[in-house]
TORPA-4810 file (N, C-alpha, C, O; in nm, 3 decimals):
<nodes>
NODE_1_0.083_-0.158_-0.030_0.024_0.040_-0.006_0.054_0.116_-0.010_0.103_0.131_0.102_M
NODE_2_0.072_0.219_-0.072_0.115_0.363_-0.123_0.046_0.428_-0.051_-0.071_0.404_-0.019_S
NODE_3_0.142_0.559_-0.005_-0.008_0.645_0.077_0.103_0.824_0.052_0.226_0.833_0.061_T
NODE_4_0.007_0.934_0.022_0.098_1.057_0.048_0.086_1.023_0.161_0.011_0.955_0.231_I
NODE_5_0.267_1.146_0.174_0.356_1.130_0.327_0.324_1.314_0.370_0.319_1.417_0.302_S
NODE_6_0.313_1.290_0.481_0.336_1.422_0.536_0.473_1.439_0.572_0.486_1.536_0.647_S
NODE_7_0.578_1.380_0.545_0.679_1.346_0.613_0.739_1.511_0.505_0.678_1.520_0.398_I
NODE_8_0.836_1.615_0.530_0.842_1.724_0.487_0.985_1.691_0.343_1.020_1.777_0.262_E
NODE_9_1.041_1.553_0.349_1.140_1.547_0.266_1.087_1.476_0.162_1.156_1.457_0.062_W
NODE_10_0.975_1.434_0.168_0.930_1.302_0.075_0.788_1.319_0.017_0.726_1.408_0.076_T
NODE_11_0.717_1.257_-0.084_0.610_1.278_-0.123_0.491_1.191_-0.090_0.378_1.229_-0.058_E
NODE_12_0.545_1.037_-0.107_0.472_0.919_-0.114_0.570_0.815_-0.042_0.693_0.813_-0.050_R
NODE_13_0.478_0.717_0.041_0.601_0.634_0.103_0.492_0.476_0.023_0.378_0.445_-0.013_T
NODE_14_0.621_0.429_0.036_0.586_0.278_-0.038_0.663_0.128_0.074_0.781_0.111_0.107_W
NODE_15_0.552_0.051_0.103_0.589_-0.049_0.191_0.562_-0.217_0.159_0.470_-0.289_0.198_N
NODE_16_0.660_-0.244_0.087_0.666_-0.391_0.035_0.701_-0.450_0.105_0.708_-0.570_0.079_P
NODE_17_0.752_-0.394_0.262_0.813_-0.505_0.374_0.751_-0.427_0.493_0.720_-0.312_0.461_V
NODE_18_0.728_-0.455_0.605_0.622_-0.384_0.705_0.675_-0.504_0.830_0.674_-0.627_0.843_V
NODE_19_0.705_-0.422_0.882_0.767_-0.481_1.057_0.951_-0.499_1.095_1.050_-0.533_1.030_G
NODE_20_0.933_-0.470_1.189_1.091_-0.405_1.212_1.141_-0.473_1.368_1.066_-0.516_1.456_C
NODE_21_1.282_-0.468_1.369_1.305_-0.517_1.538_1.398_-0.421_1.534_1.439_-0.373_1.428_R
NODE_22_1.437_-0.387_1.648_1.487_-0.255_1.723_1.643_-0.287_1.756_1.696_-0.387_1.805_K
NODE_23_1.696_-0.168_1.710_1.871_-0.205_1.696_1.946_-0.096_1.767_2.066_-0.100_1.794_V
NODE_24_1.873_-0.010_1.792_1.978_0.128_1.840_1.856_0.215_1.914_1.736_0.193_1.902_S
NODE_25_1.925_0.326_2.000_1.887_0.394_2.043_1.769_0.455_2.014_1.669_0.460_2.086_Q
NODE_26_1.784_0.504_1.900_1.705_0.538_1.803_1.573_0.478_1.730_1.516_0.505_1.624_G
NODE_27_1.552_0.398_1.816_1.437_0.332_1.789_1.380_0.305_1.862_1.275_0.242_1.850_C
NODE_28_1.440_0.352_1.981_1.335_0.306_2.142_1.161_0.364_2.125_1.068_0.289_2.156_K
NODE_29_1.139_0.485_2.079_1.047_0.569_2.039_0.962_0.539_1.967_0.842_0.566_1.980_N
NODE_30_1.046_0.439_1.830_0.970_0.409_1.697_0.830_0.460_1.678_0.734_0.425_1.747_C
NODE_31_0.828_0.556_1.566_0.656_0.607_1.510_0.635_0.497_1.434_0.520_0.454_1.439_Y
NODE_32_0.712_0.437_1.365_0.689_0.327_1.310_0.607_0.231_1.378_0.509_0.179_1.322_A
NODE_33_0.632_0.212_1.463_0.566_0.097_1.564_0.446_0.161_1.620_0.358_0.082_1.583_E
NODE_34_0.393_0.245_1.680_0.286_0.363_1.745_0.192_0.331_1.585_0.073_0.301_1.596_V
NODE_35_0.258_0.341_1.444_0.128_0.378_1.357_0.108_0.216_1.316_0.023_0.195_1.229_M
NODE_36_0.169_0.117_1.363_0.110_0.021_1.298_0.044_-0.040_1.421_-0.005_-0.152_1.404_A
NODE_37_0.034_0.008_1.528_-0.053_-0.037_1.638_-0.212_0.010_1.598_-0.324_-0.041_1.606_R
NODE_38_-0.151_0.142_1.551_-0.315_0.227_1.446_-0.374_0.129_1.382_-0.484_0.077_1.404_R
NODE_39_-0.288_0.103_1.292_-0.350_0.021_1.153_-0.393_-0.126_1.212_-0.501_-0.181_1.195_L
NODE_40_-0.285_-0.174_1.284_-0.381_-0.306_1.332_-0.546_-0.279_1.410_-0.649_-0.347_1.407_R
NODE_41_-0.520_-0.184_1.458_-0.676_-0.156_1.576_-0.772_-0.141_1.425_-0.883_-0.192_1.419_A
NODE_42_-0.729_-0.087_1.343_-0.833_-0.041_1.198_-0.862_-0.191_1.132_-0.957_-0.214_1.057_M
NODE_43_-0.797_-0.255_1.160_-0.867_-0.414_1.082_-0.720_-0.441_0.952_-0.736_-0.532_0.871_G
NODE_44_-0.621_-0.377_0.948_-0.554_-0.345_0.798_-0.463_-0.523_0.800_-0.373_-0.538_0.882_L
NODE_45_-0.495_-0.626_0.716_-0.425_-0.717_0.730_-0.244_-0.744_0.740_-0.171_-0.836_0.776_A
NODE_46_-0.227_-0.620_0.693_-0.035_-0.683_0.688_-0.028_-0.610_0.797_0.068_-0.534_0.784_A
NODE_47_-0.077_-0.596_0.889_-0.029_-0.509_1.039_-0.114_-0.612_1.129_-0.136_-0.556_1.236_Y
NODE_48_-0.155_-0.709_1.126_-0.213_-0.808_1.245_-0.100_-0.836_1.340_-0.099_-0.806_1.459_Q
NODE_49_-0.003_-0.899_1.272_0.103_-0.968_1.343_0.158_-0.842_1.433_0.141_-0.722_1.414_Q
NODE_50_0.236_-0.916_1.545_0.344_-0.745_1.645_0.429_-0.742_1.520_0.451_-0.816_1.424_P
NODE_51_0.476_-0.603_1.574_0.540_-0.530_1.474_0.704_-0.573_1.439_0.772_-0.534_1.345_F
NODE_52_0.744_-0.674_1.558_0.904_-0.722_1.555_0.896_-0.846_1.453_0.999_-0.913_1.438_S
NODE_53_0.757_-0.887_1.371_0.756_-0.995_1.305_0.772_-0.906_1.155_0.726_-0.792_1.142_T
NODE_54_0.840_-0.974_1.058_0.917_-0.879_0.937_0.780_-0.977_0.878_0.719_-1.065_0.938_V
NODE_55_0.762_-0.930_0.753_0.670_-0.943_0.671_0.707_-0.896_0.500_0.731_-0.779_0.469_R
NODE_56_0.706_-0.990_0.419_0.733_-0.944_0.244_0.627_-0.957_0.224_0.561_-1.051_0.269_L
NODE_57_0.571_-0.845_0.133_0.385_-0.816_0.068_0.457_-0.786_-0.061_0.481_-0.674_-0.106_L
NODE_58_0.490_-0.909_-0.117_0.550_-0.894_-0.314_0.403_-0.856_-0.390_0.407_-0.818_-0.507_P
NODE_59_0.294_-0.866_-0.333_0.201_-0.786_-0.410_0.165_-0.655_-0.388_0.074_-0.596_-0.446_E
NODE_60_0.247_-0.606_-0.295_0.271_-0.425_-0.366_0.407_-0.376_-0.421_0.436_-0.257_-0.420_R
NODE_61_0.490_-0.471_-0.470_0.584_-0.469_-0.572_0.614_-0.353_-0.693_0.717_-0.290_-0.716_L
NODE_62_0.478_-0.353_-0.761_0.426_-0.305_-0.857_0.373_-0.176_-0.814_0.376_-0.089_-0.901_S
NODE_63_0.330_-0.148_-0.709_0.276_0.019_-0.647_0.332_0.101_-0.749_0.265_0.117_-0.851_E
NODE_64_0.468_0.168_-0.735_0.506_0.230_-0.792_0.518_0.251_-0.904_0.569_0.358_-0.939_P
NODE_65_0.453_0.112_-1.042_0.432_0.164_-1.162_0.266_0.202_-1.204_0.216_0.203_-1.317_L
NODE_66_0.213_0.229_-1.091_0.084_0.294_-1.157_0.072_0.435_-1.108_-0.032_0.495_-1.134_K
NODE_67_0.119_0.464_-1.075_0.198_0.624_-1.065_0.242_0.688_-1.159_0.359_0.651_-1.168_V
NODE_68_0.225_0.756_-1.231_0.257_0.784_-1.391_0.289_0.952_-1.364_0.349_1.014_-1.452_K
NODE_69_0.255_1.006_-1.263_0.358_1.125_-1.239_0.488_1.120_-1.179_0.516_1.026_-1.104_A
NODE_70_0.565_1.204_-1.201_0.718_1.181_-1.095_0.686_1.223_-0.934_0.627_1.311_-0.872_P
NODE_71_0.766_1.100_-0.908_0.750_1.122_-0.779_0.824_1.092_-0.672_0.900_0.997_-0.692_T
NODE_72_0.830_1.157_-0.525_0.934_1.135_-0.471_0.905_1.062_-0.335_0.854_1.100_-0.230_L
NODE_73_0.975_0.902_-0.389_0.917_0.797_-0.288_1.003_0.753_-0.177_1.115_0.711_-0.203_W
NODE_74_0.954_0.759_-0.035_1.037_0.704_0.082_1.014_0.524_0.093_0.913_0.453_0.102_F
NODE_75_1.121_0.504_0.090_1.078_0.332_0.081_1.082_0.248_0.213_1.178_0.223_0.287_V
NODE_76_0.965_0.216_0.221_1.008_0.078_0.343_0.979_0.220_0.481_1.079_0.242_0.550_N
NODE_77_0.856_0.304_0.512_0.881_0.362_0.575_0.821_0.308_0.732_0.811_0.366_0.840_S
NODE_78_0.797_0.207_0.698_0.707_0.088_0.799_0.810_0.003_0.879_0.806_-0.034_0.996_M
NODE_79_0.907_-0.018_0.778_1.063_-0.142_0.827_1.174_-0.070_0.754_1.181_0.051_0.731_S
NODE_80_1.262_-0.168_0.720_1.405_-0.159_0.711_1.399_-0.256_0.561_1.375_-0.376_0.576_D
NODE_81_1.416_-0.216_0.453_1.498_-0.337_0.357_1.576_-0.421_0.379_1.568_-0.536_0.337_L
NODE_82_1.669_-0.374_0.453_1.863_-0.433_0.459_1.820_-0.513_0.614_1.916_-0.558_0.678_F
NODE_83_1.717_-0.525_0.658_1.709_-0.610_0.807_1.725_-0.701_0.797_1.719_-0.728_0.677_Q
NODE_84_1.758_-0.837_0.892_1.775_-0.971_0.887_1.618_-1.030_0.865_1.531_-0.995_0.944_K
NODE_85_1.603_-1.077_0.808_1.447_-1.164_0.755_1.389_-1.110_0.649_1.269_-1.124_0.626_G
NODE_86_1.515_-1.005_0.532_1.438_-0.970_0.419_1.557_-1.026_0.307_1.664_-0.970_0.282_V
NODE_87_1.511_-1.140_0.255_1.623_-1.195_0.193_1.716_-1.129_0.081_1.658_-1.022_0.063_P
NODE_88_1.817_-1.129_0.003_1.873_-1.090_-0.098_1.760_-1.062_-0.204_1.741_-0.955_-0.261_D
NODE_89_1.686_-1.183_-0.221_1.602_-1.220_-0.358_1.519_-1.066_-0.368_1.504_-0.991_-0.465_Q
NODE_90_1.475_-1.055_-0.229_1.317_-0.984_-0.230_1.387_-0.833_-0.224_1.316_-0.742_-0.265_F
NODE_91_1.525_-0.798_-0.175_1.570_-0.672_-0.189_1.615_-0.633_-0.332_1.653_-0.518_-0.356_I
NODE_92_1.609_-0.735_-0.431_1.663_-0.729_-0.576_1.520_-0.712_-0.634_1.512_-0.614_-0.708_S
NODE_93_1.392_-0.794_-0.617_1.268_-0.768_-0.650_1.230_-0.612_-0.642_1.170_-0.544_-0.726_R
NODE_94_1.276_-0.579_-0.537_1.248_-0.432_-0.479_1.331_-0.318_-0.594_1.283_-0.221_-0.653_T
NODE_95_1.425_-0.357_-0.595_1.517_-0.277_-0.664_1.463_-0.266_-0.811_1.433_-0.161_-0.867_L
NODE_96_1.456_-0.387_-0.861_1.374_-0.398_-1.005_1.268_-0.338_-1.004_1.246_-0.314_-1.122_D
NODE_97_1.168_-0.288_-0.928_1.103_-0.219_-0.936_1.099_-0.053_-0.991_1.022_0.007_-1.066_T
NODE_98_1.252_-0.002_-0.897_1.310_0.107_-0.878_1.358_0.115_-1.028_1.309_0.214_-1.082_M
NODE_99_1.410_0.065_-1.082_1.508_0.089_-1.205_1.354_0.088_-1.316_1.322_0.181_-1.391_R
NODE_100_1.287_-0.030_-1.300_1.171_0.001_-1.394_1.118_0.104_-1.409_1.106_0.163_-1.516_S
NODE_101_1.071_0.145_-1.285_0.970_0.321_-1.295_1.088_0.392_-1.233_1.115_0.429_-1.118_A
NODE_102_1.158_0.397_-1.368_1.264_0.517_-1.365_1.262_0.696_-1.379_1.343_0.788_-1.385_H
NODE_103_1.084_0.672_-1.381_1.074_0.848_-1.376_1.029_0.900_-1.239_0.968_1.004_-1.211_W
NODE_104_1.089_0.771_-1.136_1.024_0.819_-1.017_1.172_0.838_-0.941_1.278_0.788_-0.979_H
NODE_105_1.153_0.917_-0.832_1.278_0.905_-0.726_1.240_0.848_-0.540_1.167_0.899_-0.455_T
NODE_106_1.331_0.721_-0.537_1.373_0.651_-0.473_1.394_0.672_-0.343_1.512_0.702_-0.365_F
NODE_107_1.384_0.685_-0.212_1.456_0.722_-0.117_1.451_0.591_-0.009_1.349_0.551_0.047_Q
NODE_108_1.594_0.530_0.007_1.581_0.397_0.084_1.668_0.426_0.161_1.782_0.455_0.126_I
NODE_109_1.616_0.423_0.307_1.622_0.479_0.431_1.695_0.339_0.566_1.613_0.257_0.607_L
NODE_110_1.817_0.332_0.610_1.839_0.148_0.685_1.923_0.215_0.775_2.009_0.298_0.750_T
NODE_111_1.886_0.166_0.889_1.970_0.151_1.034_2.093_0.053_1.011_2.181_0.049_1.097_K
NODE_112_2.106_-0.057_0.857_2.201_-0.137_0.893_2.306_-0.122_0.777_2.332_-0.223_0.712_R
NODE_113_2.360_-0.015_0.748_2.401_0.016_0.647_2.537_-0.098_0.613_2.585_-0.078_0.501_P
NODE_114_2.604_-0.214_0.694_2.705_-0.252_0.677_2.615_-0.408_0.570_2.669_-0.509_0.523_E
NODE_115_2.499_-0.373_0.566_2.449_-0.513_0.526_2.391_-0.440_0.401_2.386_-0.517_0.305_R
NODE_116_2.348_-0.322_0.374_2.333_-0.224_0.251_2.489_-0.283_0.177_2.501_-0.367_0.088_M
NODE_117_2.601_-0.204_0.250_2.736_-0.245_0.197_2.765_-0.384_0.151_2.778_-0.399_0.030_R
NODE_118_2.776_-0.469_0.216_2.787_-0.630_0.173_2.656_-0.693_0.036_2.656_-0.776_-0.054_E
NODE_119_2.560_-0.593_0.096_2.445_-0.647_-0.061_2.496_-0.593_-0.205_2.511_-0.657_-0.309_Y
NODE_120_2.517_-0.467_-0.180_2.590_-0.404_-0.288_2.682_-0.438_-0.394_2.693_-0.420_-0.516_F
NODE_121_2.758_-0.504_-0.281_2.908_-0.581_-0.327_2.887_-0.728_-0.450_2.970_-0.771_-0.531_V
NODE_122_2.725_-0.782_-0.421_2.763_-0.880_-0.509_2.688_-0.861_-0.609_2.702_-0.916_-0.718_G
NODE_123_2.563_-0.747_-0.567_2.501_-0.722_-0.708_2.450_-0.543_-0.779_2.504_-0.436_-0.749_H
NODE_124_2.371_-0.557_-0.847_2.386_-0.443_-0.940_2.384_-0.312_-0.865_2.315_-0.325_-0.764_E
NODE_125_2.448_-0.162_-0.881_2.509_-0.091_-0.770_2.324_-0.003_-0.827_2.284_-0.023_-0.942_V
NODE_126_2.257_0.066_-0.749_2.120_0.093_-0.776_2.114_0.216_-0.902_2.225_0.263_-0.924_P
NODE_127_2.019_0.267_-0.975_2.021_0.332_-1.107_2.009_0.476_-1.026_1.962_0.493_-0.914_S
NODE_128_2.051_0.551_-1.092_2.088_0.697_-1.009_1.928_0.743_-1.018_1.933_0.866_-1.009_R
NODE_129_1.798_0.706_-1.029_1.698_0.722_-0.934_1.607_0.685_-0.786_1.494_0.700_-0.739_N
NODE_130_1.774_0.614_-0.742_1.770_0.531_-0.630_1.860_0.627_-0.529_1.978_0.641_-0.560_V
NODE_131_1.817_0.686_-0.424_1.939_0.759_-0.308_1.896_0.604_-0.165_1.790_0.560_-0.121_W
NODE_132_1.989_0.581_-0.150_2.047_0.506_0.011_2.044_0.611_0.113_2.058_0.731_0.091_L
NODE_133_2.028_0.567_0.206_2.042_0.636_0.292_2.041_0.589_0.442_1.967_0.493_0.463_G
NODE_134_2.113_0.641_0.555_2.131_0.587_0.702_2.076_0.669_0.778_2.069_0.789_0.751_T
NODE_135_2.013_0.599_0.919_2.002_0.698_1.060_2.105_0.756_1.120_2.218_0.711_1.102_S
NODE_136_2.091_0.826_1.173_2.213_0.867_1.291_2.144_0.918_1.399_2.056_0.998_1.368_V
NODE_137_2.157_0.895_1.517_2.098_0.936_1.639_2.200_0.971_1.750_2.178_1.061_1.832_E
NODE_138_2.315_0.895_1.749_2.404_0.941_1.857_2.549_0.932_1.766_2.578_0.921_1.647_N
NODE_139_2.633_0.944_1.921_2.774_0.893_1.816_2.836_0.746_1.875_2.955_0.727_1.850_I
NODE_140_2.754_0.623_1.964_2.824_0.513_1.947_2.778_0.443_1.863_2.852_0.365_1.803_K
NODE_141_2.620_0.452_1.829_2.546_0.361_1.756_2.552_0.437_1.602_2.613_0.382_1.509_Q
NODE_142_2.494_0.551_1.586_2.486_0.589_1.476_2.593_0.708_1.375_2.534_0.762_1.282_G
NODE_143_2.742_0.744_1.394_2.794_0.783_1.368_2.847_0.687_1.278_2.838_0.708_1.157_V
NODE_144_2.901_0.582_1.322_2.968_0.463_1.272_2.903_0.445_1.127_2.980_0.450_1.032_P
NODE_145_2.769_0.425_1.104_2.700_0.430_1.010_2.760_0.468_0.885_2.792_0.401_0.787_R
NODE_146_2.769_0.643_0.924_2.780_0.730_0.785_2.912_0.659_0.710_2.910_0.656_0.587_I
NODE_147_3.034_0.597_0.788_3.172_0.530_0.677_3.072_0.379_0.631_3.082_0.311_0.529_A
NODE_148_2.999_0.363_0.722_2.952_0.203_0.575_2.905_0.283_0.514_2.980_0.304_0.419_E
NODE_149_2.781_0.375_0.508_2.726_0.397_0.373_2.835_0.482_0.270_2.847_0.453_0.151_L
NODE_150_2.905_0.580_0.329_3.004_0.602_0.203_3.076_0.535_0.120_3.146_0.581_0.029_A
NODE_151_3.056_0.386_0.158_3.133_0.276_0.088_3.059_0.217_0.002_3.096_0.139_-0.086_G
NODE_152_2.937_0.257_0.029_2.824_0.205_-0.134_2.830_0.276_-0.249_2.787_0.391_-0.246_V
NODE_153_2.867_0.238_-0.338_2.887_0.329_-0.505_2.750_0.395_-0.541_2.747_0.418_-0.662_P
NODE_154_2.667_0.422_-0.494_2.560_0.495_-0.504_2.548_0.616_-0.539_2.633_0.688_-0.488_A
NODE_155_2.474_0.668_-0.605_2.500_0.811_-0.669_2.410_0.908_-0.575_2.402_1.015_-0.635_A
NODE_156_2.376_0.911_-0.514_2.300_0.973_-0.432_2.325_0.907_-0.264_2.252_0.813_-0.231_T
NODE_157_2.409_0.949_-0.181_2.376_0.871_-0.055_2.347_1.039_0.066_2.383_1.156_0.064_R
NODE_158_2.280_0.970_0.136_2.206_1.072_0.242_2.175_1.000_0.372_2.136_0.884_0.382_F
NODE_159_2.212_1.140_0.531_2.175_1.078_0.614_2.073_1.135_0.653_2.046_1.246_0.607_L
NODE_160_1.984_1.069_0.759_1.858_1.070_0.817_1.935_1.094_1.008_1.996_1.018_1.084_S
NODE_161_1.896_1.215_1.017_1.963_1.237_1.165_1.856_1.270_1.241_1.813_1.384_1.261_I
NODE_162_1.825_1.197_1.272_1.676_1.227_1.329_1.602_1.057_1.382_1.584_0.964_1.303_E
NODE_163_1.571_1.053_1.530_1.618_1.195_1.592_1.732_1.194_1.661_1.793_1.090_1.686_P
NODE_164_1.775_1.323_1.702_1.889_1.366_1.714_1.918_1.372_1.904_1.868_1.434_1.997_L
NODE_165_1.998_1.296_1.891_1.985_1.279_2.080_2.083_1.335_2.162_2.069_1.354_2.283_L
NODE_166_2.226_1.373_2.066_2.343_1.434_2.118_2.439_1.514_2.036_2.441_1.488_1.916_E
NODE_167_2.502_1.587_2.073_2.591_1.641_1.992_2.702_1.539_1.920_2.764_1.445_1.969_D
NODE_168_2.702_1.577_1.827_2.781_1.451_1.715_2.908_1.487_1.707_2.990_1.410_1.656_L
NODE_169_2.948_1.620_1.762_3.106_1.648_1.731_3.152_1.631_1.582_3.073_1.617_1.488_G
NODE_170_3.255_1.632_1.573_3.255_1.665_1.426_3.288_1.538_1.344_3.365_1.450_1.381_D
NODE_171_3.211_1.542_1.211_3.139_1.455_1.121_3.208_1.473_0.994_3.216_1.585_0.944_L
NODE_172_3.263_1.360_0.934_3.335_1.349_0.792_3.199_1.287_0.753_3.142_1.184_0.788_D
NODE_173_3.151_1.437_0.625_3.047_1.408_0.544_3.134_1.374_0.398_3.079_1.403_0.292_L
NODE_174_3.241_1.325_0.396_3.289_1.251_0.217_3.220_1.174_0.228_3.216_1.096_0.323_G
NODE_175_3.104_1.178_0.076_3.062_1.096_-0.013_2.886_1.104_0.059_2.790_1.026_0.047_G
NODE_176_2.899_1.209_0.119_2.730_1.204_0.186_2.712_1.338_0.066_2.780_1.430_0.022_I
NODE_177_2.582_1.283_0.047_2.523_1.415_-0.072_2.386_1.518_0.003_2.320_1.612_-0.042_H
NODE_178_2.385_1.454_0.122_2.250_1.546_0.154_2.188_1.491_0.347_2.134_1.382_0.362_W
NODE_179_2.201_1.544_0.416_2.173_1.526_0.564_2.052_1.627_0.634_2.044_1.747_0.659_V
NODE_180_1.976_1.526_0.649_1.833_1.548_0.727_1.815_1.580_0.846_1.799_1.470_0.899_I
NODE_181_1.805_1.662_0.932_1.813_1.616_1.057_1.642_1.672_1.122_1.557_1.746_1.072_V
NODE_182_1.645_1.605_1.239_1.491_1.647_1.285_1.507_1.566_1.467_1.596_1.500_1.520_G
NODE_183_1.360_1.622_1.518_1.359_1.601_1.676_1.277_1.538_1.645_1.212_1.548_1.541_G
NODE_184_1.261_1.437_1.756_1.183_1.355_1.812_1.017_1.395_1.855_0.997_1.491_1.929_E
NODE_185_0.892_1.306_1.800_0.800_1.326_1.859_0.685_1.223_1.954_0.646_1.125_1.891_S
NODE_186_0.648_1.232_2.046_0.567_1.150_2.071_0.550_1.195_2.216_0.620_1.289_2.254_G
NODE_187_0.447_1.125_2.317_0.455_1.119_2.436_0.605_1.129_2.546_0.623_1.198_2.646_P
NODE_188_0.702_1.024_2.471_0.826_1.022_2.537_0.927_1.076_2.451_1.037_1.022_2.458_R
NODE_189_0.916_1.140_2.398_1.007_1.202_2.345_1.155_1.266_2.392_1.160_1.295_2.511_A
NODE_190_1.208_1.278_2.357_1.398_1.309_2.449_1.380_1.442_2.330_1.347_1.453_2.212_R
NODE_191_1.420_1.525_2.436_1.467_1.691_2.367_1.586_1.695_2.254_1.676_1.611_2.264_P
NODE_192_1.588_1.730_2.216_1.671_1.800_2.069_1.748_1.968_2.131_1.692_2.073_2.162_M
NODE_193_1.861_1.938_2.130_1.888_2.090_2.152_1.961_2.224_2.029_2.035_2.169_1.947_K
NODE_194_1.955_2.302_2.018_1.930_2.398_1.902_2.115_2.417_1.888_2.163_2.449_1.779_L
NODE_195_2.183_2.400_1.981_2.355_2.374_1.952_2.374_2.276_1.868_2.434_2.300_1.763_A
NODE_196_2.325_2.135_1.899_2.335_2.048_1.812_2.323_2.061_1.664_2.412_2.042_1.580_W
NODE_197_2.204_2.094_1.645_2.143_2.130_1.518_2.265_2.227_1.444_2.339_2.211_1.347_V
NODE_198_2.248_2.314_1.524_2.329_2.443_1.451_2.484_2.408_1.382_2.516_2.440_1.267_R
NODE_199_2.562_2.341_1.470_2.675_2.247_1.442_2.661_2.166_1.356_2.760_2.169_1.283_S
NODE_200_2.598_2.102_1.326_2.583_1.994_1.177_2.527_2.099_1.058_2.560_2.062_0.945_I
NODE_201_2.460_2.206_1.061_2.411_2.263_0.990_2.519_2.331_0.946_2.527_2.325_0.824_Q
NODE_202_2.627_2.410_1.010_2.762_2.421_0.997_2.871_2.322_0.937_2.962_2.364_0.865_R
NODE_203_2.858_2.216_0.964_2.946_2.144_0.915_2.911_2.123_0.742_2.974_2.126_0.636_Q
NODE_204_2.808_2.106_0.776_2.717_2.056_0.613_2.799_2.162_0.523_2.886_2.145_0.437_C
NODE_205_2.729_2.291_0.580_2.779_2.442_0.489_2.950_2.455_0.446_2.988_2.521_0.349_K
NODE_206_3.046_2.375_0.540_3.175_2.418_0.544_3.172_2.241_0.421_3.245_2.234_0.322_A
NODE_207_3.098_2.152_0.451_3.169_2.030_0.332_3.048_2.023_0.212_3.005_1.921_0.158_Q
NODE_208_3.021_2.118_0.195_2.957_2.175_0.076_2.852_2.055_0.010_2.844_2.024_-0.109_K
NODE_209_2.740_1.971_0.178_2.648_1.957_0.142_2.528_1.953_0.189_2.513_1.938_0.310_V
NODE_210_2.431_1.965_0.116_2.285_2.040_0.107_2.232_2.003_0.222_2.240_1.881_0.225_P
NODE_211_2.155_2.063_0.368_2.146_2.080_0.474_1.989_2.050_0.472_1.935_2.094_0.370_F
NODE_212_1.919_1.996_0.547_1.749_1.988_0.568_1.694_1.981_0.674_1.724_1.880_0.737_F
NODE_213_1.597_2.072_0.739_1.559_2.097_0.861_1.453_2.023_0.883_1.372_2.091_0.822_F
NODE_214_1.399_1.943_0.920_1.287_1.860_0.926_1.192_1.902_1.015_1.076_1.921_0.977_K
NODE_215_1.237_1.925_1.168_1.137_1.921_1.243_1.175_1.924_1.416_1.230_1.832_1.479_Q
NODE_216_1.144_2.012_1.453_1.191_2.017_1.601_1.133_1.866_1.655_1.199_1.767_1.689_W
NODE_217_0.983_1.883_1.651_0.902_1.759_1.710_0.862_1.823_1.878_0.837_1.942_1.901_G
NODE_218_0.865_1.732_1.963_0.810_1.785_2.067_0.862_1.839_2.156_0.799_1.869_2.258_A
NODE_219_1.011_1.869_2.139_1.051_1.979_2.238_1.119_2.116_2.092_1.170_2.112_1.980_W
NODE_220_1.080_2.210_2.183_1.118_2.388_2.098_1.230_2.367_2.128_1.277_2.286_2.207_G
NODE_221_1.307_2.491_2.022_1.432_2.510_2.010_1.476_2.582_2.164_1.591_2.592_2.208_A
NODE_222_1.349_2.626_2.230_1.401_2.702_2.353_1.383_2.590_2.484_1.433_2.620_2.592_D
NODE_223_1.314_2.471_2.467_1.353_2.333_2.549_1.202_2.350_2.647_1.182_2.302_2.759_G
NODE_224_1.117_2.427_2.572_0.985_2.429_2.628_0.905_2.276_2.516_0.916_2.273_2.394_V
NODE_225_0.841_2.181_2.588_0.754_2.067_2.530_0.649_2.150_2.470_0.613_2.251_2.530_R
NODE_226_0.592_2.117_2.350_0.453_2.194_2.334_0.473_2.063_2.204_0.563_1.985_2.175_R
NODE_227_0.313_2.097_2.145_0.283_1.991_2.059_0.392_1.970_1.903_0.430_2.084_1.876_S
NODE_228_0.422_1.921_1.852_0.478_1.932_1.721_0.486_2.003_1.617_0.581_2.040_1.547_K
NODE_229_0.323_2.025_1.613_0.238_2.152_1.524_0.304_2.271_1.568_0.357_2.351_1.491_G
NODE_230_0.299_2.286_1.731_0.353_2.425_1.794_0.476_2.491_1.743_0.493_2.601_1.690_A
NODE_231_0.587_2.358_1.786_0.673_2.383_1.773_0.757_2.442_1.587_0.825_2.531_1.537_N
NODE_232_0.668_2.285_1.542_0.705_2.346_1.376_0.823_2.349_1.325_0.914_2.310_1.398_G
NODE_233_0.849_2.385_1.217_1.008_2.374_1.159_1.090_2.476_1.253_1.192_2.444_1.313_R
NODE_234_1.031_2.601_1.256_1.125_2.694_1.294_1.221_2.761_1.161_1.196_2.863_1.097_A
NODE_235_1.310_2.689_1.149_1.415_2.734_1.036_1.323_2.773_0.910_1.208_2.728_0.915_F
NODE_236_1.351_2.837_0.815_1.266_2.848_0.703_1.344_2.932_0.580_1.291_2.957_0.472_R
NODE_237_1.467_2.966_0.615_1.533_2.997_0.547_1.625_2.911_0.429_1.624_2.792_0.459_G
NODE_238_1.697_2.934_0.317_1.703_2.859_0.224_1.818_2.760_0.232_1.831_2.660_0.162_K
NODE_239_1.916_2.811_0.349_2.040_2.695_0.405_1.936_2.627_0.487_1.964_2.507_0.475_E
NODE_240_1.864_2.633_0.540_1.782_2.531_0.643_1.694_2.384_0.580_1.663_2.286_0.648_W
NODE_241_1.665_2.406_0.413_1.589_2.337_0.357_1.665_2.299_0.245_1.569_2.300_0.168_N
NODE_242_1.762_2.266_0.172_1.819_2.237_0.067_1.789_2.076_0.042_1.787_1.975_0.112_E
NODE_243_1.772_2.102_-0.063_1.787_1.910_-0.122_1.855_1.896_-0.219_1.913_1.997_-0.258_M
NODE_244_1.872_1.793_-0.279_2.041_1.719_-0.332_1.931_1.729_-0.497_1.809_1.742_-0.511_P
NODE_245_2.054_1.715_-0.605_1.954_1.686_-0.703_1.863_1.599_-0.782_1.909_1.486_-0.801_Q
NODE_246_1.746_1.623_-0.833_1.676_1.494_-0.865_1.762_1.468_-0.990_1.807_1.554_-1.066_I
NODE_247_1.776_1.326_-0.999_1.796_1.259_-1.161_1.697_1.277_-1.227_1.691_1.237_-1.344_A
</nodes>
C-alpha cells in the first residue's frame, strides 16, 4: 500500500516490507511501531502480527509503476529493507521495480548500512533514481554508520539524523550528498538542543553538503515541550531547506 506522505522531505511512502526489530537508541520510541498499532486497530491485514515480525508483501511491489507522475518515494517507512528477515532475492525484486519506474526517485533509509554495503558487493548498484541513506542518532551507534554508507557506490547517499539525541561532534561527510536533521515526537520524546542542530548545519555548509531541517518535534528550540505542530520547523531560510539534485 502506498500513501501520500506528510513527511517533509518526501512525497509518498511505499511499503513492500512491514515490521522491524529495534537495533539502537534511535528505535526506542519508534514512530512506525506506534503507527502499526493504529493500523492493526483499523483492521489492516498487513499489521495484525506483532511489529517485530517482518512481513514481505510481494503484492505491493508493482505499486510505483501505477503512478505515472514523477514522484519522490520513501521506501519502507514502516520497516527496513536491509534488516535480517528480508532475503537478498526480495531486495533485488524491490530494486527491479525502482529501475523499471525510472521516472520516479526512491529514497531507501536503513539502520543497517553494513548489510546494504555487503549486498551491493554482489549485486548491481542502484540506478541514479535510487538514493541510499542511513539513520544517525548518536555517536556510539549512529556515527559509525556514516562510513559504512559512504562505502556504497550509489549516485546519492544521505543521512537522516533523526531523532538527534546528542551533540555528534565533528563529522566526516565525505561521500554524503544530503543531510536531514530532526527532533523526536510523541509522549516519550527526548529533547534536541539548538546547538546540536547548528553544529551539523555549519559542518554541512563547510563541507558543501545540502542540509534539510525537518522538524523540532515535541521539544522546541527553547527547550519547552509543546505539540509537534506548535513547535513546527522553526527554520525556513534557504540554507535550512536544501535538497540534492533529482536525477
